[in-house]
Phi, psi and omega in degrees: 000124181265157180237141180237139182254115182234119177046047176081006180245130180266116183244145175262179185299321181295320179291326181292329181295336181276349182275130181289339183260029183299331180301329178288335187265346185300125178074007182285305184194154170247184186306326182272346184259042185300310183293318178297320178295319178300316182296313180295321178295316179294325176295317179296318178296316180297314179298317179296318179297316179297318179297318178296319178296319178296315180297317180295320179295318178295318179295318179298317179298319179296316179296317178298318180297316179296320179295319178297318177298316180295319178297317179298315179297317181293323177295319178296318179295318178297319179297316178298315180295320179296315179294321177297316178298315180297319179298315179293324178295316178297319178298316179298316179297320178297315179294322177295319178295317178298319179296316179298316179297318179297318179297318178297316179298319180293318177299318179297318178300315180297320179295320181290328186256020187296321184268355184270153176282147182295330178293326179294325182285340184282339183287000000 
């Protein structure tokens, strides 16, 4: 039965089997290999940290790229919607002006034909 010394705690094989991180400790140290175990553990932590930082940086770059694409798409959509809105607004204004002119023309027509009989206007 081997004994392993971890952070000042002396553990036997049965106790080690209950630890979920046993994979980090395999071959690291026994009771007499305390310094070597510390070094290997710190190397493993350092490698894991570097790997996590690389993965996080790659993920961050991907997220930034997707956000830039989405922003570009949304700006293009906003530009299209704005131009469509402006076109419809101009069209509405044009129709309102035409309606106003038609109403004015009809009022003028009524004023000119006020004394005439409708049968006279039909010819």
